[in-house]
C-alpha positions as CSV (number, residue, x, y, z in Angstrom):
1,M,-129.7,-2.0,-132.3
2,E,-132.3,-3.6,-134.4
3,I,-135.5,-1.5,-134.8
4,I,-138.6,-3.3,-135.7
5,D,-141.8,-1.1,-136.7
6,V,-145.0,-2.7,-135.6
7,T,-148.5,-1.9,-136.7
8,G,-150.4,-4.8,-135.1
9,K,-149.0,-8.1,-134.1
10,P,-145.1,-8.0,-134.0
11,P,-143.4,-10.4,-136.5
12,L,-142.9,-14.0,-135.3
13,N,-139.4,-14.4,-133.7
14,K,-138.0,-17.2,-131.6
15,D,-134.9,-15.3,-130.4
16,P,-134.9,-15.5,-126.6
17,L,-135.9,-11.9,-125.1
18,V,-136.0,-10.1,-121.9
19,L,-138.7,-7.4,-122.6
20,V,-139.2,-4.0,-121.2
21,I,-142.4,-2.3,-122.0
22,G,-143.2,1.5,-121.7
23,K,-143.3,4.8,-123.5
24,F,-139.8,5.7,-122.2
25,D,-139.9,9.3,-123.0
26,G,-136.8,10.9,-121.5
27,I,-135.0,7.7,-120.2
28,H,-135.4,9.2,-116.8
29,K,-134.0,7.6,-113.6
30,G,-137.2,5.5,-113.2
31,H,-136.5,4.1,-116.6
32,Q,-132.9,3.7,-116.1
33,Q,-133.7,1.4,-113.1
34,I,-136.0,-0.8,-115.1
35,L,-133.3,-1.1,-117.9
36,Q,-130.6,-1.9,-115.3
37,T,-132.8,-4.6,-113.6
38,A,-133.6,-6.0,-116.9
39,K,-129.9,-6.2,-117.8
40,G,-129.5,-8.2,-114.5
41,F,-131.8,-11.1,-115.9
42,I,-130.0,-11.3,-119.3
43,D,-128.2,-14.6,-120.0
44,E,-125.8,-12.6,-122.5
45,S,-124.9,-16.0,-124.3
46,S,-128.5,-16.5,-125.5
47,E,-130.8,-13.7,-124.5
48,T,-131.5,-10.1,-126.0
49,L,-132.6,-7.2,-124.0
50,A,-135.6,-5.7,-125.8
51,V,-137.8,-2.6,-125.3
52,M,-141.4,-2.2,-126.7
53,G,-142.7,1.3,-127.0
54,F,-145.1,3.6,-128.9
55,S,-144.3,5.9,-131.9
56,D,-146.4,8.7,-130.4
57,H,-147.9,9.4,-127.0
58,P,-151.4,8.1,-126.7
59,L,-152.7,11.3,-125.2
60,W,-151.6,13.1,-128.3
61,I,-153.1,10.5,-130.8
62,L,-156.3,10.0,-128.9
63,K,-157.2,13.3,-127.5
64,Q,-154.7,15.8,-129.3
65,N,-153.5,17.0,-126.0
66,V,-150.8,19.4,-126.9
67,D,-148.9,18.8,-123.7
68,F,-147.9,15.3,-125.3
69,E,-147.3,16.3,-128.8
70,K,-143.5,17.0,-128.3
71,R,-140.9,14.8,-126.5
72,I,-138.1,15.0,-124.1
73,T,-136.3,12.5,-126.1
74,P,-137.6,12.3,-129.7
75,D,-136.8,8.8,-131.3
76,N,-133.3,9.4,-132.4
77,D,-132.3,10.5,-128.9
78,K,-134.3,7.7,-127.3
79,L,-132.8,5.0,-129.4
80,A,-129.3,6.2,-128.7
81,L,-130.0,6.3,-124.9
82,L,-131.6,2.8,-125.0
83,K,-128.5,1.4,-126.9
84,Q,-126.2,2.8,-124.2
85,Y,-128.2,0.8,-121.7
86,G,-127.6,-2.4,-123.6
87,V,-130.9,-2.7,-125.5
88,G,-130.4,-4.9,-128.6
89,R,-133.9,-4.5,-130.1
90,Y,-136.6,-2.0,-130.2
91,Y,-140.2,-2.7,-131.0
92,R,-141.7,0.6,-132.2
93,I,-145.6,0.2,-132.2
94,K,-147.3,2.7,-134.6
95,F,-149.9,3.9,-132.1
96,T,-153.2,4.7,-133.7
97,K,-156.8,5.2,-132.8
98,E,-157.4,1.6,-134.1
99,Y,-154.4,0.0,-132.2
100,A,-155.7,1.8,-129.1
101,K,-158.7,-0.5,-129.3
102,T,-156.4,-3.6,-128.6
103,T,-157.7,-5.4,-125.7
104,A,-155.3,-6.5,-122.8
105,N,-156.0,-10.2,-123.6
106,T,-155.2,-9.6,-127.3
107,F,-152.0,-7.7,-126.6
108,V,-150.8,-10.6,-124.4
109,V,-152.3,-13.9,-125.9
110,E,-152.0,-12.8,-129.5
111,H,-149.2,-10.2,-129.8
112,L,-146.6,-11.0,-127.2
113,S,-147.1,-14.7,-127.9
114,Q,-145.3,-14.0,-131.2
115,L,-142.1,-13.5,-129.3
116,N,-140.0,-15.9,-127.2
117,I,-140.1,-13.8,-124.0
118,K,-138.4,-15.1,-121.0
119,R,-139.4,-12.3,-118.8
120,I,-141.1,-8.9,-118.8
121,I,-140.1,-6.0,-116.7
122,I,-142.3,-3.0,-116.0
123,G,-142.8,-0.3,-113.5
124,E,-145.7,-0.4,-111.1
125,G,-147.7,2.3,-112.7
126,F,-147.9,0.3,-116.0
127,R,-151.3,0.4,-117.7
128,F,-152.2,-1.4,-120.9
129,G,-155.1,-2.5,-123.0
130,S,-158.0,-0.5,-124.5
131,G,-158.3,2.7,-122.6
132,G,-155.5,1.7,-120.3
133,A,-158.1,-0.3,-118.3
134,S,-155.7,-3.1,-117.2
135,S,-152.9,-2.9,-114.6
136,T,-149.8,-4.9,-113.5
137,G,-152.0,-7.6,-111.8
138,E,-153.7,-8.5,-115.1
139,L,-150.5,-8.5,-117.1
140,V,-149.1,-11.0,-114.5
141,Q,-152.1,-13.3,-114.9
142,L,-152.2,-13.2,-118.6
143,C,-148.5,-13.8,-119.0
144,A,-148.7,-16.8,-116.7
145,Q,-150.8,-18.4,-119.4
146,L,-147.7,-18.2,-121.7
147,N,-145.2,-19.1,-118.8
148,I,-143.6,-15.7,-118.9
149,D,-142.5,-14.4,-115.7
150,V,-143.2,-10.6,-115.0
151,T,-141.2,-8.4,-112.6
152,V,-142.8,-5.3,-111.4
153,L,-140.6,-2.7,-110.0
154,P,-141.9,0.0,-107.4
155,L,-142.0,3.7,-108.8
156,I,-138.7,5.6,-108.1
157,K,-139.1,8.9,-106.2
158,E,-136.6,12.0,-106.0
159,N,-137.3,14.2,-102.9
160,A,-140.4,12.4,-102.3
161,Q,-141.7,13.1,-105.7
162,K,-142.6,10.4,-108.1
163,I,-140.2,10.5,-111.2
164,S,-142.4,10.8,-114.4
165,S,-142.0,12.0,-117.9
166,S,-145.0,14.3,-117.3
167,T,-143.4,15.9,-114.2
168,I,-140.1,16.6,-116.4
169,R,-142.0,17.8,-119.4
170,A,-143.8,20.4,-117.2
171,A,-140.5,21.4,-115.4
172,I,-138.9,22.0,-118.8
173,K,-141.8,24.3,-119.8
174,E,-141.3,26.3,-116.6
175,G,-137.5,26.6,-117.2
176,L,-136.8,24.5,-114.1
177,M,-133.6,22.9,-115.5
178,E,-132.0,22.0,-112.1
179,P,-134.9,19.6,-111.1
180,V,-135.0,18.4,-114.6
181,H,-131.3,17.5,-114.4
182,S,-132.0,15.8,-111.1
183,L,-134.9,13.6,-112.4
184,L,-133.2,12.8,-115.8
185,G,-129.7,12.1,-114.2
186,R,-128.3,14.3,-117.0
187,P,-129.2,18.0,-118.3
188,F,-132.0,18.4,-120.8
189,A,-130.5,18.6,-124.1
190,I,-131.8,19.5,-127.7
191,K,-129.9,18.1,-130.6
192,G,-129.9,19.7,-134.2
193,T,-128.0,21.0,-136.9
194,V,-126.5,24.5,-137.2
195,I,-128.4,26.6,-139.8
196,H,-128.0,29.9,-141.4
197,G,-130.0,32.7,-139.8
198,E,-130.1,36.5,-140.2
199,K,-126.7,36.9,-138.6
200,M,-128.1,39.5,-136.4
201,G,-126.0,38.3,-133.4
202,R,-122.8,38.6,-135.4
203,K,-123.8,42.3,-136.1
204,L,-124.3,42.9,-132.5
205,G,-121.0,41.5,-131.4
206,F,-122.6,38.1,-130.2
207,P,-122.4,35.6,-132.9
208,T,-124.8,32.9,-132.1
209,I,-125.5,29.4,-133.7
210,N,-129.0,28.8,-134.7
211,I,-130.2,25.3,-134.2
212,G,-132.5,23.6,-136.7
213,E,-134.6,20.4,-136.6
214,T,-135.7,20.8,-133.0
215,E,-139.4,20.7,-133.7
216,A,-140.0,17.4,-131.9
217,Y,-138.5,18.6,-128.6
218,V,-140.5,19.9,-125.6
219,E,-140.0,23.6,-125.8
220,P,-138.2,25.2,-122.8
221,K,-139.7,28.4,-121.3
222,P,-138.8,31.4,-123.5
223,G,-135.7,33.2,-122.0
224,V,-132.0,33.1,-121.6
225,Y,-130.2,30.0,-120.1
226,L,-126.7,29.0,-119.0
227,G,-125.7,25.9,-120.8
228,V,-123.3,23.7,-122.8
229,V,-123.0,23.1,-126.5
230,G,-121.4,19.9,-127.7
231,I,-120.1,19.5,-131.2
232,Y,-120.4,16.3,-132.9
233,N,-117.7,14.7,-135.1
234,E,-119.6,12.2,-137.0
235,S,-121.5,10.4,-134.2
236,I,-119.4,11.4,-131.3
237,I,-119.0,14.7,-129.3
238,T,-115.6,15.8,-129.4
239,D,-115.7,19.4,-128.1
240,Y,-117.7,21.1,-125.4
241,Y,-118.3,24.9,-124.9
242,H,-120.1,26.7,-122.2
243,A,-122.8,28.9,-123.8
244,L,-125.5,31.4,-123.3
245,I,-128.7,29.9,-124.9
246,S,-131.6,31.9,-126.0
247,A,-134.8,29.9,-126.5
248,G,-138.0,31.7,-127.6
249,Y,-139.4,34.2,-130.0
250,R,-136.9,37.0,-130.2
251,P,-139.4,40.0,-129.9
252,S,-136.6,42.5,-130.1
253,V,-135.6,41.6,-133.6
254,N,-139.1,40.5,-134.8
255,G,-138.4,37.0,-134.7
256,E,-140.7,34.4,-136.5
257,G,-141.4,31.3,-134.6
258,Y,-139.7,29.6,-131.6
259,L,-136.0,29.3,-132.1
260,V,-132.9,27.9,-130.0
261,E,-129.6,29.7,-130.5
262,A,-126.5,29.8,-128.6
263,Y,-123.5,32.1,-128.0
264,L,-120.5,29.8,-127.3
265,L,-118.0,31.4,-124.8
266,N,-114.5,31.3,-125.7
267,Y,-115.1,29.9,-129.2
268,S,-114.6,31.4,-132.8
269,G,-115.2,29.5,-135.9
270,D,-117.9,28.3,-138.4
271,L,-120.2,25.6,-137.4
272,Y,-122.7,25.8,-140.2
273,G,-123.9,22.2,-141.0
274,K,-122.5,20.7,-138.0
275,S,-124.5,18.6,-135.6
276,V,-124.6,19.9,-132.0
277,S,-126.1,19.0,-128.7
278,V,-127.4,22.0,-126.6
279,S,-127.7,21.2,-122.8
280,F,-129.7,23.5,-120.6
281,L,-128.3,24.0,-117.1
282,R,-129.9,27.0,-115.5
283,Y,-132.5,29.6,-116.4
284,L,-131.0,33.1,-116.2
285,R,-133.8,35.4,-117.1
286,G,-137.0,35.8,-119.2
287,E,-137.4,36.9,-122.7
288,I,-137.5,40.7,-123.0
289,N,-138.8,43.0,-125.8
290,F,-136.2,45.7,-126.0
291,S,-137.2,49.0,-127.4
292,N,-133.8,49.4,-129.2
293,L,-130.7,47.4,-130.1
294,D,-128.4,49.2,-127.8
295,D,-130.4,48.1,-124.7
296,L,-130.4,44.6,-126.0
297,V,-126.6,44.6,-126.5
298,K,-126.2,45.9,-122.9
299,Q,-128.4,43.1,-121.4
300,M,-126.3,40.6,-123.4
301,E,-123.2,42.0,-122.0
302,L,-124.8,41.4,-118.6
303,D,-125.9,38.0,-119.3
304,K,-122.3,37.1,-120.4
305,S,-120.7,38.5,-117.4
306,E,-123.2,36.5,-115.2
307,A,-122.5,33.3,-117.1
308,E,-118.7,33.8,-116.7
309,K,-119.1,34.3,-113.0
310,L,-121.2,31.3,-112.7
311,M,-118.8,29.3,-114.7
312,G,-115.7,30.5,-112.6
313,F,-114.1,32.4,-115.6
314,I,-113.9,35.7,-113.7
């Protein structure tokens, strides 16, 4: 997939495109429907499916709203998922306070006119232009000046609830992984590299892997989860293991900062330096500050037993 970084106008390009526009954090079921619809308009012999999105969420850049600092799918995850849906080009707009001043007219007449767009596909909640003041109706009118067709898709609902990245982000922070799974169409996952830690879990009889490079992700509610760890061999996951996942601040061992670690059931080996994907399936309990390590070990035994029962191991 070709990635084009944009700071103002996109570079002039005459390749015929079917273009999807949106933030696309999460690539949830609503996003998936938009992408599938866009693929249906593609003449594969001549047209490319392209997506135009932002480097950062506007509410983080403009208002420093911490709820939007982190992502459900940071860039590497988002790009990998978009590629799976047949996207051949991604325009990554560097969203800044200056770019936020771009008017709806400028965006369409000056920016989109740089591209050979045959059709644009958006969701009905799409807003654009300075202050998000313009809606789908204005996009349709402006694009008509350039002879660009616009398809507006209705918002997708799950159990009468609108599917949105904001809803999913909030559910992750509450540890509500089953609803997250339903809205995403897959479990919420954090990808990173296995790093060296203090090896406390090994000393307690529960060797865990510590996951590094997770700072860009929305942080799940502190606690213990049932999940699955996928181990990458180059760019492909080749092995999966059920796991107990601890996410949080580890007060019982005087932990520093938020950490994701996992105890893989029925696994023994060395994963240091390996890339892994940690998928959160179910919240089991909250984070507890134990007064001594013996109580911590007893609770870990209970957690392991519950996980094995839920997985049908015992």
